[in-house]
Every structure is written in C-alpha cells, then in structure tokens.
C-alpha distance (Angstrom), angle and dihedral (degrees) to the residues before:
residue distance angle dihedral
X1 . . .
X2 3.67 . .
X3 3.89 132.6 .
X4 3.60 132.2 -156.2
X5 3.74 115.4 -148.2
X6 3.85 132.3 -169.0
X7 3.80 128.3 -60.5
X8 3.76 122.8 -142.4
X9 3.78 90.3 -92.7
X10 3.74 98.5 54.7
X11 3.76 116.4 123.4
X12 3.62 120.0 -100.5
X13 3.90 118.7 -95.4
X14 3.78 129.9 38.2
X15 3.71 116.9 -28.4
X16 3.97 117.8 -133.7
X17 3.81 106.8 -97.1
X18 3.79 117.5 -137.2
X19 3.80 132.5 -171.4
X20 3.76 105.2 -143.5
X21 3.85 120.1 -146.9
X22 3.81 115.6 -160.2
X23 3.75 130.6 -144.4
X24 3.88 129.8 -83.2
X25 3.84 111.0 -65.5
X26 3.90 95.3 -2.0
X27 3.85 127.8 96.2
X28 3.58 145.6 -121.4
X29 3.80 91.1 -98.7
X30 3.70 90.8 51.3
X31 3.78 91.7 53.7
X32 3.78 90.0 48.6
X33 3.74 92.4 53.8
X34 3.88 90.3 46.4
X35 3.83 91.7 53.3
X36 3.69 103.0 38.1
X37 3.91 89.0 42.7
X38 3.73 95.0 56.0
X39 3.82 109.2 25.0
X40 3.87 122.1 73.7
X41 3.75 122.4 -114.1
X42 3.81 91.3 -114.3
X43 3.78 83.7 69.1
X44 3.76 103.7 38.8
X45 3.73 96.5 38.5
X46 3.84 87.5 62.8
X47 3.80 94.0 55.8
X48 3.83 131.6 65.8
X49 3.83 99.9 -142.3
X50 3.74 125.3 -169.3
X51 3.88 117.5 -165.4
X52 3.72 111.3 -156.3
X53 3.96 127.5 -176.2
X54 3.87 118.3 -123.7
X55 3.80 114.9 -109.4
X56 3.77 99.1 -114.3
X57 3.81 128.1 65.0
X58 3.73 111.8 -125.2
X59 3.79 114.4 -83.9
X60 3.80 95.6 -156.2
X61 3.73 145.1 12.8
X62 3.86 116.2 -41.0
X63 3.84 119.2 -130.5
X64 3.87 88.1 -134.6
X65 3.73 96.6 53.5
X66 3.83 106.4 132.2
X67 3.74 91.9 23.5
X68 3.87 102.2 58.4
X69 3.73 124.2 24.4
X70 3.82 122.7 -114.4
X71 2.96 153.5 -76.7
X72 3.85 100.6 92.5
X73 3.76 126.3 -169.0
X74 3.73 140.5 -170.7
X75 3.80 131.9 -151.8
X76 3.79 97.3 -143.8
X77 3.79 137.4 -29.2
X78 3.74 128.9 -103.2
X79 3.88 143.3 178.9
X80 3.82 123.8 -104.2
X81 3.85 91.8 -92.9
X82 3.74 93.5 51.5
X83 3.81 89.7 -126.3
X84 3.86 101.9 107.9
X85 3.79 123.2 53.9
X86 3.65 137.1 -169.4
X87 3.80 127.6 -156.3
X88 3.88 90.3 5.6
X89 3.84 88.3 131.6
X90 3.67 93.6 53.3
X91 3.88 90.6 45.4
X92 3.78 90.4 57.3
X93 3.73 93.0 49.2
X94 3.75 89.5 48.6
X95 3.79 92.1 53.5
X96 3.68 93.4 48.1
X97 3.90 89.5 52.4
X98 3.88 87.8 50.8
X99 3.75 89.9 52.9
X100 3.73 92.8 48.7
X101 3.79 95.0 48.4
X102 3.84 99.4 39.8
X103 3.80 101.9 24.4
X104 2.94 170.2 67.6
X105 3.82 90.0 159.6
X106 3.89 128.8 -171.3
X107 3.77 94.3 -154.4
X108 3.83 153.7 -17.7
X109 3.80 129.3 -102.9
X110 3.71 117.8 -165.3
X111 3.76 140.7 179.4
X112 3.89 122.7 -157.8
X113 3.92 107.7 -41.4
X114 3.81 86.5 9.4
X115 3.85 90.5 55.1
X116 3.87 92.1 51.1
X117 3.71 88.9 54.8
X118 3.79 94.0 43.2
X119 3.75 92.8 50.3
X120 3.82 92.4 48.4
X121 3.69 99.8 46.3
X122 3.86 99.8 72.7
X123 3.82 90.4 58.8
X124 3.66 94.9 44.1
X125 3.69 91.1 47.9
X126 3.82 89.8 51.5
X127 3.76 87.4 49.9
X128 3.84 90.9 51.8
X129 3.75 88.9 -117.6
X130 3.87 96.6 117.4
X131 3.71 143.8 8.9
X132 3.73 94.3 26.1
X133 3.79 95.2 153.0
X134 3.80 97.9 52.7
X135 3.86 135.5 67.6
X136 3.75 118.5 -86.6
X137 3.69 118.5 -80.2
X138 3.71 106.1 -110.2
X139 3.86 106.3 178.0
X140 3.77 137.9 29.2
X141 3.85 134.4 -163.3
X142 3.81 107.7 -168.1
X143 3.86 120.5 -168.0
X144 3.70 119.6 -175.4
X145 3.83 92.9 -13.3
X146 3.68 137.9 177.7
X147 3.71 140.9 176.8
X148 3.83 126.7 -104.0
X149 3.77 105.6 -106.1
X150 3.92 98.7 -158.1
X151 3.75 107.5 100.2
X152 3.79 88.9 -143.1
X153 3.78 88.2 70.0
X154 3.84 102.5 23.0
X155 3.78 96.3 56.6
X156 3.75 89.5 57.8
X157 3.81 100.9 36.1
X158 3.78 96.9 47.0
X159 3.88 99.2 28.6
X160 3.80 89.1 121.2
X161 3.74 135.7 15.6
X162 3.71 110.9 -78.4
X163 3.79 107.8 -118.8
X164 3.80 104.9 -171.5
X165 3.91 112.8 106.4
X166 3.80 110.2 -94.0
X167 3.80 139.4 -180.0
X168 3.73 117.8 -154.2
X169 3.92 126.4 -159.8
X170 3.82 115.2 -156.0
X171 3.73 121.5 177.4
X172 3.77 122.0 -147.7
X173 3.79 91.0 -131.3
X174 3.74 99.3 34.5
X175 3.81 110.8 128.9
X176 3.86 86.2 -138.7
X177 3.88 95.5 51.4
X178 3.72 94.7 113.8
X179 3.86 93.0 47.9
X180 3.86 87.9 47.6
X181 3.79 91.6 54.8
X182 3.86 88.6 48.3
X183 3.78 89.7 53.0
X184 3.83 94.4 51.5
X185 3.95 86.4 62.7
X186 3.71 89.0 66.3
X187 3.81 94.0 61.1
X188 3.81 131.5 77.9
X189 3.84 110.4 -126.5
X190 3.77 99.6 -16.9
X191 3.88 121.8 -169.5
X192 3.78 107.5 -127.8
X193 3.81 129.6 -159.7
X194 3.72 116.1 -168.7
X195 3.94 116.8 -166.1
X196 3.79 133.1 178.8
X197 3.65 96.9 -120.1
X198 3.89 133.7 89.1
X199 3.77 133.5 -116.1
X200 3.79 97.9 -22.2
X201 3.79 152.1 102.8
X202 3.71 96.4 -92.0
X203 3.79 133.8 -146.6
X204 3.74 114.7 -110.1
X205 3.87 115.9 -114.9
X206 3.66 119.3 -163.7
X207 3.92 94.8 -87.2
X208 3.76 95.0 46.7
X209 3.86 89.9 44.4
X210 3.78 89.5 56.3
X211 3.86 91.9 51.2
X212 3.90 91.0 47.4
X213 3.80 91.4 49.3
X214 3.84 89.4 50.4
X215 3.73 90.8 51.3
X216 3.87 91.0 49.0
X217 3.88 91.8 49.0
X218 3.84 88.0 55.2
X219 3.71 97.3 48.2
X220 3.89 93.2 40.6
X221 3.82 89.7 54.7
X222 3.64 92.7 52.1
X223 3.83 93.0 42.8
X224 3.65 91.2 52.3
X225 3.88 93.5 49.4
X226 3.74 91.4 51.0
X227 3.86 105.4 33.0
X228 3.61 95.0 95.9
X229 3.88 95.2 59.8
X230 3.72 106.3 20.1
X231 3.83 108.2 47.9
X232 3.78 135.3 35.3
X233 3.77 113.1 -132.5
X234 3.85 115.0 -116.6
X235 3.67 129.7 -170.3
X236 3.83 110.6 -90.6
X237 3.79 126.8 -156.6
X238 3.74 118.5 -122.2
X239 3.82 118.0 -113.4
X240 3.73 124.0 -124.0
X241 3.73 112.4 -84.2
X242 3.81 117.3 -97.9
X243 3.73 109.3 -78.2
X244 3.80 145.4 170.3
X245 3.86 129.8 -128.1
X246 3.69 90.0 -123.2
X247 3.75 117.7 52.4
X248 3.77 136.8 155.0
X249 3.76 100.1 125.5
X250 3.88 108.2 58.4
X251 3.83 114.8 -77.9
X252 3.74 115.7 -98.7
X253 3.73 128.1 -177.2
X254 3.73 104.7 -43.2
X255 3.78 112.2 112.8
X256 3.82 113.9 -132.2
X257 3.87 130.4 -131.9
X258 3.85 87.5 -140.6
X259 3.90 100.5 53.5
X260 3.66 106.8 133.2
X261 3.90 93.4 11.7
X262 3.84 97.0 77.0
X263 3.58 127.3 27.4
X264 3.92 125.9 -111.3
X265 3.04 151.0 -76.6
X266 3.75 100.2 84.7
X267 3.80 130.0 -173.4
X268 3.78 139.5 -176.7
X269 3.82 131.9 -149.8
X270 3.78 96.8 -140.2
X271 3.82 134.8 -22.5
X272 3.76 134.2 -97.0
X273 3.82 121.3 -109.1
X274 3.94 104.0 -128.2
X275 3.88 111.0 -49.9
X276 3.90 93.9 -32.4
X277 3.92 104.3 110.9
X278 3.84 90.3 -168.4
X279 3.80 94.8 56.5
X280 3.92 115.4 76.9
X281 3.78 139.4 -179.4
X282 3.84 125.2 -151.0
X283 3.83 93.0 34.1
X284 3.80 88.7 136.2
X285 3.72 91.0 58.0
X286 3.87 91.8 42.3
X287 3.90 88.5 52.6
X288 3.76 91.8 50.7
X289 3.71 92.1 47.7
X290 3.75 94.5 51.6
X291 3.83 91.4 46.9
X292 3.87 88.7 53.8
X293 3.90 88.8 50.1
X294 3.72 92.4 50.3
X295 3.80 93.2 47.1
X296 3.76 90.2 49.2
X297 3.68 102.7 40.7
X298 3.84 99.9 26.0
X299 2.93 175.4 73.1
X300 3.90 92.4 156.5
X301 3.81 124.9 -171.3
X302 3.72 94.2 -154.3
X303 3.91 152.0 -15.2
X304 3.83 126.8 -106.1
X305 3.77 114.9 -166.1
X306 3.76 140.7 -179.9
X307 3.80 127.8 -156.2
X308 3.92 105.7 -41.9
X309 3.80 86.5 8.1
X310 3.77 90.3 55.7
X311 3.84 91.9 51.1
X312 3.79 87.9 50.1
X313 3.84 91.8 47.7
X314 3.75 94.1 50.7
X315 3.78 95.1 46.5
X316 3.96 92.1 49.2
X317 3.78 92.3 52.2
X318 3.85 91.4 53.3
X319 3.88 93.3 42.0
X320 3.79 92.5 48.0
X321 3.72 90.4 52.4
X322 3.72 90.6 54.7
X323 3.87 90.3 45.8
X324 3.75 93.5 -112.4
X325 3.83 102.1 113.6
X326 3.86 137.9 24.5
X327 3.78 90.4 22.8
X328 3.88 93.5 152.0
X329 3.97 96.2 54.5
X330 3.70 137.9 58.4
X331 3.75 120.5 -76.5
X332 3.79 119.2 -83.2
X333 3.84 99.7 -118.4
X334 3.75 100.4 174.6
X335 3.91 135.4 34.5
X336 3.82 131.0 -170.0
X337 3.80 109.4 -167.0
X338 3.79 119.2 -165.7
X339 3.86 113.4 -172.7
X340 3.69 94.0 -18.0
X341 3.86 133.4 166.9
X342 3.73 142.6 -171.0
X343 3.87 108.0 -97.1
X344 3.81 119.5 -133.3
X345 3.78 92.4 -160.7
X346 3.85 125.7 152.9
X347 2.88 131.9 -86.9
X348 3.71 90.0 66.4
X349 3.80 89.0 -139.5
X350 3.78 90.8 70.8
X351 3.77 91.9 68.8
X352 3.67 96.4 31.0
X353 3.85 95.8 54.1
X354 3.78 98.6 34.7
X355 3.74 90.9 59.3
X356 3.86 101.3 26.4
X357 3.84 90.5 116.3
X358 3.80 134.4 11.4
X359 3.70 111.2 -69.5
X360 3.84 103.4 -119.0
X361 3.81 105.8 -159.8
X362 3.84 117.1 102.0
X363 3.72 106.8 -94.9
X364 3.92 135.0 -171.9
X365 3.80 117.4 -156.2
X366 3.84 126.8 -161.9
X367 3.86 114.1 -156.8
X368 3.79 123.8 -174.5
X369 3.80 115.8 -139.2
X370 3.78 129.0 178.9
X371 3.73 116.4 -39.6
X372 3.83 120.5 -125.0
X373 3.90 115.2 -85.1
X374 3.81 90.3 -88.3
X375 3.77 96.3 60.5
X376 3.82 102.6 23.0
X377 3.72 107.3 -172.8
X378 3.77 137.3 108.9
X379 3.80 137.5 -149.4
X380 3.88 105.2 -80.1
X381 3.82 87.3 -145.4
X382 3.87 97.1 48.5
X383 3.85 95.0 114.5
X384 3.71 89.9 49.2
X385 3.75 92.4 48.1
X386 3.87 89.1 53.3
X387 3.77 87.7 51.9
X388 3.75 92.5 49.3
X389 3.90 92.3 52.0
X390 3.79 89.5 61.9
X391 3.84 89.7 60.4
X392 3.83 91.0 65.2
X393 3.73 127.4 76.9
X394 3.93 113.0 -121.7
X395 3.94 95.5 -12.9
X396 3.73 120.6 -171.9
X397 3.89 112.5 -137.1
X398 3.71 135.5 -156.3
X399 3.69 116.2 -163.8
X400 3.84 114.4 -165.3
X401 3.90 139.6 175.5
X402 3.81 96.8 -124.9
X403 3.84 108.0 90.2
X404 3.75 124.0 -142.6
X405 3.90 99.6 -3.5
X406 3.69 145.7 87.1
X407 3.70 98.8 -84.2
X408 3.84 134.6 -146.1
X409 3.81 111.6 -111.6
X410 3.81 118.0 -116.2
X411 3.76 121.3 -160.3
X412 3.82 92.8 -83.1
X413 3.72 95.9 44.4
X414 3.92 90.4 45.2
X415 3.81 88.2 53.3
X416 3.79 92.7 54.3
X417 3.88 90.8 45.0
X418 3.82 91.2 52.6
X419 3.83 90.7 48.1
X420 3.83 88.3 54.4
X421 3.72 92.3 47.8
X422 3.72 93.6 47.9
X423 3.97 87.8 56.1
X424 3.73 92.6 46.7
X425 3.83 93.8 47.4
X426 3.87 92.9 46.7
X427 3.89 91.7 52.4
X428 3.79 92.3 46.3
X429 3.86 90.4 52.2
X430 3.54 92.5 47.5
X431 3.78 94.5 51.8
X432 3.81 96.6 36.5
C-alpha cells in the first residue's frame, strides 16, 4: 500500500485523506502511477492518497498486461452481466479493515471496479450494510464508474440520493459511459468532468482542471471546518519534490508527471521557453556538456534518447552532419528515438541547420499511438514524432499502444528492433 503526501505547494492544514481503490485486475501501485503520471501536482499535493491492493489475486488475464507489471488483483468476481457477484461480502469486510488500520479517511477514490465499489459504499454505509465501524464517507472521486446492477445490492446502495460531494470522470469513448451517466443521477449536485478518452484515468485539460480545483476547494473548506473534531491527525510522509522527466540541469519550477513514481534526484537537458515544450533555452550549454561526456566516456557509436533526450539526440545528429556540433568526437552513426519531436528552439539556425537535409544515420523511432480501451491515451507528441521521422533517411518505425513512454516490445515491435540491430551490427562488423 502506498501513500502520497504533500508537495511544497500544498495548502496549509490537513489534506483530505482518500482510500484509492484500483481497477479490475490491476493494483494499487498501477493506480498510483496512473494518477501521479497524469494529474498535476497542484491537484495531487492537495490530497492525501492511499493506494491499496484488492484482496484477491487476479483469476484471469489482465487488460494491462504488457503495459504495467504484475502482480494484479481484483476486488471481487462477477458474471458477464455484472449482476452476480462472488466474494463481495469479503471485499467489503477487507475494505473496512483497511480503513480501520490506515484511516481515518475522509473519502474514497475509485477507478473502474474500484469506482463501482466507491460509489456504492456511502449508501450501503447509511443503510448499515457496510463500513459500520469507521467514520462516514464524506467525499468521492469516481473515475470510469458504474452502478451495481444486482437488485440485492442496488436497492440498498442507491435507495436514496447520495449527498456527499462527488466528482465523476466520464470518457467520451469509455465502454462504461452510459453506466457512468446513470450513476450520476444517484448523486446530489455532483461535479462532472467529461474527457475525450476511453476507460482511463485521464489527464486534466484546462476545463477539467478548473472543475477539479472547484471540487477540492469545496472539500478543503469542509475538512478545515471539521478537522478539529472529526479526524485525528496522523503523521504524513512528504511527497517527492516537483520534478520533470528530463533533468540534467537542476529542476526548476516545472511539475513532473513522474513525481512520486521514480525517486530523485532529477535533471533536465535544457529548459522550456514558456509553455512551448518544443522551444528550449541553454541548448548551447547542453550540447557542450554532451560533447564533453562523449569525449570522456566514448567513443560512442550512437545516441538513444527519450522525450526531451530524443529531441536533443535528433538535433545533434543533424547538427554534427552539418559540422555545427560534436566536432571534437566521432560521428554519431546510429540514433534510437523514443517519443521524439522536432525542436523549434532559438536561435532559428538550430532547427534550420539540424534538419537542412535528410539525416543519413540509420535511425529507429518509437511512436505512441492510442492505448487500448482500458488505458485510453496517446503520446502527446505523436504528431511531432511523425514529423521528425520524415527528417531521416530510411528510418525504421515502431508504433506502439502505450503513449509517452518507453514501451514493451510486442512481437511486431521486436521484429523491427531486431532488424535494426542486425543492420547496426553488420555495419559495425564491416568497419571494425
């Protein structure tokens, strides 16, 4: 079980504490990565999130196998119509024990199967059917939710409108969208965030972030008013500092999608200009630093870069070809680009000369396309990655369903990768 504490920008006072219930055949760790990887620090730092594993090991294949590592768990078992349940009573008892051991909690946050549980528990608690030994659930965050369909559960869980403040995430392409809409009808004055993805923990655009912050302001006000009498304070671990996924220079003010997922220290190769992630400053210092690294640790045959590192790798290959960078080291002969993009950095000569002609070194490009329905996201630099591919001569391309990440290799991707390695090894052998 993992807990996410506050960042440096968290508001003063006690943060609302949520028990987080993950999706079917995933885990608490997977949900932690989904939430921290997509929601900004100005949301997560205002909540005390505790991610728990469900009580039962997965009884079948997980939808996220190959994307997130096992182990995988499930809260209970159900039939194909979601009307018959097995081990639901044990699941409810298990959640109550978690809330006793790690609480008190102010609310529940659930995704998928976890959201069905989270949305049903306030009504069951009010009816005296569940959570009778813990404080009342005051707040809910429901992501990809649905109602229980069995009358034996539904008649109790949704007997009356659920009055606790709630925020509901509904995806335009979520296979549970109609069920999520139906669930909203069971709540009094719910906050609703609609997003263009599928059955996933979505990123927050400007509009959805505004709704989420309004929800947080409401529950923070209530939590502050009642903290002196309702909840005993517990020592709370501090979260990782704000970071970015691309660090060599010290981290400045840019929050990172990997905060709390990977341990510090963190670095960046150069800095963004404003909000344009394709425009950087300090690129000259970055290039000099990389050249010094290559002179000291090399010789190197190639560069492999991810995200900002991929942008830098592509630019360096082009600039060196024009005699404008890495002039004191051996030629970059091979490039592996994961989630890359063409930079638009000043001076304008950087882009103009880096991509003045086709970059001739053999290259392999990884481009993230839409996830499967369970994850429902795509690499935010996908279009820029496609543009970058065109700048290379005879590139090999691996397209994968895993978004902005270093992906696992399926059989097709592995075949392309091995073909690239065969080419590289053959050339190295010829020139040895």
